[in-house]
C-alpha positions in Angstrom: -20.1 -71.9 100.9 -20.2 -68.0 101.0 -16.4 -67.8 100.7 -16.5 -70.0 97.6 -19.1 -67.8 96.0 -17.0 -64.7 96.7 -13.9 -66.4 95.2 -16.0 -67.5 92.1 -17.3 -64.0 91.6 -13.7 -62.5 91.8 -12.4 -65.0 89.3 -15.3 -64.2 86.9 -14.5 -60.5 87.1 -10.8 -61.2 86.4 -11.7 -63.5 83.5 -13.9 -60.8 82.0 -11.0 -58.3 82.3 -8.6 -60.8 80.6 -11.1 -61.4 77.8 -11.3 -57.7 77.1 -7.5 -57.3 77.0 -7.2 -60.4 74.8 -9.9 -59.0 72.4 -8.2 -55.6 72.2 -4.8 -57.3 71.4 -6.5 -59.5 68.9 -8.1 -56.5 67.1 -4.7 -54.8 66.9 -3.0 -57.9 65.6 -6.0 -58.5 63.2 -5.0 -55.2 61.6 -1.5 -56.5 61.2 -2.9 -59.7 59.7 -4.9 -57.5 57.3 -1.7 -55.8 56.3 -0.1 -59.1 55.8 -2.9 -60.1 53.5 -2.4 -56.8 51.7 1.2 -57.9 51.2 0.1 -61.2 49.8 -2.3 -59.4 47.5 0.6 -57.1 46.6 2.6 -60.1 45.6 -0.2 -61.3 43.5 -0.3 -57.9 41.8 3.4 -58.1 41.3 3.1 -61.5 39.7 0.4 -60.1 37.5 2.6 -57.2 36.5 5.4 -59.7 35.7 3.0 -61.5 33.4 2.0 -58.2 31.7 5.7 -57.4 31.2 6.4 -60.8 29.7 3.5 -60.3 27.3 4.9 -56.9 26.4 8.3 -58.4 25.8 6.7 -61.0 23.5 5.1 -58.2 21.5 8.4 -56.3 21.3 7.0 -53.4 23.2 9.5 -53.9 26.0 12.5 -53.3 23.8 10.9 -50.1 22.4 10.0 -48.7 25.8 13.4 -49.5 27.3 11.9 -52.1 29.7 14.6 -54.5 28.7 17.1 -52.3 30.5 14.8 -52.2 33.6 14.8 -56.0 33.7 18.5 -56.1 34.5 20.7 -55.1 31.5 21.7 -51.7 33.0 25.5 -51.6 33.8 26.5 -51.9 37.4 27.5 -48.7 39.3 31.1 -47.8 39.5 32.1 -47.5 43.3 32.5 -44.0 44.6 31.8 -43.6 48.4 32.7 -40.0 48.7 30.1 -38.5 51.0 28.5 -35.1 50.3 26.0 -33.3 52.5 22.4 -34.4 52.5 20.3 -31.3 51.8 16.8 -32.9 51.8 15.9 -35.0 54.9 14.9 -38.6 54.4 11.1 -38.7 54.4 8.0 -40.8 53.7 7.1 -39.0 50.4 6.0 -41.4 47.7 6.0 -44.4 50.0 3.7 -47.1 48.5 3.6 -45.3 45.1 7.1 -44.3 44.0 9.3 -46.1 46.5 9.2 -49.2 48.7 9.4 -48.2 52.4 10.2 -50.2 55.6 10.0 -48.6 59.0 9.9 -49.4 62.7 7.4 -48.2 64.0 5.6 -48.9 60.7 4.0 -45.5 60.4 6.9 -43.3 61.6 8.2 -40.4 59.6 12.0 -40.1 59.6 11.9 -36.4 58.8 10.1 -35.5 62.1 10.4 -38.4 64.5 13.7 -39.1 66.3 12.6 -42.7 67.4 12.3 -44.0 63.8 14.2 -46.6 61.8 13.5 -46.2 58.1 14.7 -47.6 54.8 13.4 -46.7 51.3 14.2 -48.3 48.0 13.4 -47.0 44.5 14.4 -48.8 41.3 16.3 -46.5 38.8 17.2 -49.1 36.2 17.8 -52.9 36.2 19.5 -53.8 39.5 20.3 -50.2 40.3 18.3 -48.7 43.1 18.3 -45.4 45.1 18.2 -45.9 48.9 17.4 -43.7 51.8 18.3 -44.7 55.4 17.5 -43.0 58.7 17.7 -43.9 62.4 19.3 -43.1 65.7 22.6 -44.5 66.8 25.8 -43.3 68.6 27.9 -45.4 66.2 26.5 -46.6 62.8 23.3 -47.4 61.0 23.2 -50.2 58.4 20.9 -51.6 55.8 21.3 -55.3 54.9 19.9 -57.2 51.9 19.5 -61.0 52.3 18.8 -63.3 49.3 17.4 -66.1 51.4 15.6 -64.4 54.3 18.3 -65.6 56.8 20.6 -62.8 58.0 24.3 -63.6 58.1 25.3 -65.5 54.9 27.6 -62.9 53.4 24.7 -60.6 53.0 25.3 -57.2 51.3 25.3 -54.4 53.9 25.4 -50.6 53.5 26.8 -48.8 56.5 26.4 -45.1 57.4 28.6 -44.3 60.4 28.8 -41.2 62.7 32.4 -40.1 62.2 32.8 -37.3 64.7 29.6 -35.5 63.5 29.8 -36.4 59.8 28.7 -39.4 57.9 31.3 -42.0 56.7 30.1 -44.7 54.4 31.2 -48.3 54.3 30.3 -51.3 52.1 30.3 -54.6 54.0 29.1 -58.1 54.2 27.3 -59.6 57.2 28.3 -63.2 58.1 27.7 -65.0 61.3 26.8 -61.7 63.1 30.0 -59.9 62.0 30.5 -57.2 59.5 33.5 -57.3 57.2 34.4 -54.3 55.1 34.1 -54.8 51.3 33.9 -52.5 48.3 30.4 -52.5 46.8 29.0 -50.9 43.7 27.7 -47.7 45.4 27.8 -44.0 44.5 26.0 -40.7 45.0 26.4 -41.0 48.8 24.9 -38.1 50.8 24.7 -37.9 54.6 23.9 -35.8 57.6 24.2 -36.2 61.4 21.7 -34.4 63.7 22.3 -35.3 67.3 22.0 -39.1 67.4 20.0 -39.2 64.1 22.0 -40.6 61.1 20.5 -40.0 57.7 22.1 -41.0 54.4 21.1 -41.7 50.8 23.0 -43.6 48.1 22.6 -45.4 44.8 23.7 -49.1 44.6 23.6 -52.1 42.3 22.0 -54.9 44.3 23.1 -58.5 44.2 21.9 -60.6 41.3 19.0 -62.9 41.9 18.3 -66.3 40.3 15.0 -65.0 39.1 14.3 -61.6 37.4 12.4 -60.3 40.4 14.5 -58.4 43.0 13.4 -60.2 46.1 15.3 -59.6 49.3 14.7 -59.7 53.0 15.7 -56.2 54.2 17.1 -55.4 57.7 18.0 -52.2 59.6 20.6 -52.5 62.3 22.8 -50.4 64.6 26.2 -50.8 66.2 29.3 -49.2 67.6 31.9 -47.4 65.5 35.5 -46.7 66.3 36.4 -43.6 64.3 40.1 -44.1 65.0 40.2 -47.7 63.5 37.0 -47.8 61.4 36.1 -50.9 63.4 32.4 -51.8 63.2 30.8 -53.4 66.3 28.4 -56.4 66.0 25.0 -55.2 64.5 21.9 -55.1 66.6 18.9 -55.7 64.3 16.0 -53.2 64.7 13.9 -54.3 61.7 13.9 -57.5 59.6 11.4 -58.2 56.9 10.3 -61.3 55.0 11.3 -61.5 51.4 9.9 -58.5 49.5 10.1 -57.3 45.9 12.2 -54.1 45.8 10.8 -53.3 42.4 7.3 -53.0 43.7 6.7 -49.8 45.7 3.2 -51.1 46.7 4.7 -54.0 48.7 3.7 -53.9 52.4 6.8 -54.5 54.5 6.3 -55.9 58.0 8.8 -56.2 60.8 9.1 -59.9 61.7 10.8 -59.0 65.0 7.8 -56.9 66.1 5.3 -59.6 64.9 7.1 -62.4 66.8 7.0 -60.4 70.0 3.3 -59.6 69.7 2.4 -63.3 68.9 4.3 -64.4 72.0 2.3 -62.0 74.2 -1.0 -63.3 72.8 0.0 -66.9 73.4 0.8 -66.2 77.1 -2.5 -64.3 77.5 -4.5 -67.1 75.9 -2.8 -69.6 78.3 -3.8 -67.6 81.3 -7.4 -67.3 80.1 -7.6 -71.0 79.6 -6.3 -71.6 83.2 -8.9 -69.2 84.6 -11.7 -71.0 82.7 -10.6 -74.3 84.2 -10.4 -72.9 87.7 -13.9 -71.3 87.4 -15.3 -74.6 86.1 -13.9 -76.5 89.1 -15.2 -74.0 91.6 -18.6 -73.9 90.0 -18.9 -77.7 90.4 -17.8 -77.4 94.0 -20.5 -74.8 94.8 -23.2 -76.9 93.2 
């Protein structure tokens, strides 16, 4: 009888510890859920803005203010991938107000942190955007835009490679986990290598969407680069977002890869807690 009481007490202590850990993890993920809600609200705000723009267009104000050009009539960029030196480091300035930002970790600052994968996008006119890309790699760093939230269907990819200490830029498409070089409408490329950190900025005309809203899933990946042959190794994805509106800098961008890992950990923890509850219940009945 005494042994069963001792075992029951030990299990209760363990259960309490597991509950505290589960609660702490839930609170952390609750914050992520709150951010997700913010993203949903941001989408609603985007839709509201779209309605406002449509009204303005009906009144003729859009044409007067040049909004018509912003909605997609600006000419595409003429390709020029000559790389000049990046004088101003990629940073978080204007994130959420002037430019959309995606990062892993979500709050990292690419201008100071070495362990930071970062992508920024700012609409200049129509489908033309200014991008900033930063991260660590011994080979290349790449940003991918997916129209359908599934990486690998000939998705437009912008590659900044470490070519013996200087940045070399490539346009490519991602298909079935492989990158194939392709000329893309990109210009104003600037880059800098600091140790393993690759930073580059460029202007690009993004692929046309069915709708007027520039919604893409964005991804940041790394891979090997052969400077002798310009061969790009298979990409390893560091960040992958759901579909986001590149035109809306207020959009909250989450990393689906980090979210999936966290959810899996919570599921395992909940299963262990349930098993302990069952065991405690059985032992309690035995003692009685």
